[in-house]
Phi, psi and omega in degrees: 000140176290147171273118185279314178201182192308317184244018187298316181298320180290322179293318177298315180299322180290314181292320184280316190240354182074021183262128177256156176301143179259155177062019178210085183298324180295317179293319178300319179296316178300318180297315180298314181295312183292330184296339176296339181263006185228157173221136179249113184226126176051042177081006180243141178257128178244142176252136177251119182251125178271129181245123176267127179282141179299144178057032181206152175267000183283142175248133170252159183236133178251128177264120183240131173286129178276119183249129178303137180305325185298338182241005181299311180299319180298317180298312180296317179298314180295315179298317178301314182291323181286345181248039172058039173058048178297154181290170185296322179295315179294321178300314179297312182300319183282335180271348179259001178289000000 
């Protein structure tokens, strides 16, 4: 499995199996706190980012697929090539929808 970010493996283990890190209470606490921002579904890890709108008390939530750093460039390159070499602005707009 790719390491997604510093505590990703521990967050996945906690969300999927309810297993916390052993012999490291501080890390276990971080995993519990951070896991509120993630969901593990069908082998995929999603991050939920809360966005506060300017001049408003409303919060919107963005669901983001967590992609391993090791394959991010490959995904963007492949998507770019499969979509007739669209420019960087269009690439960003279509991948963030």
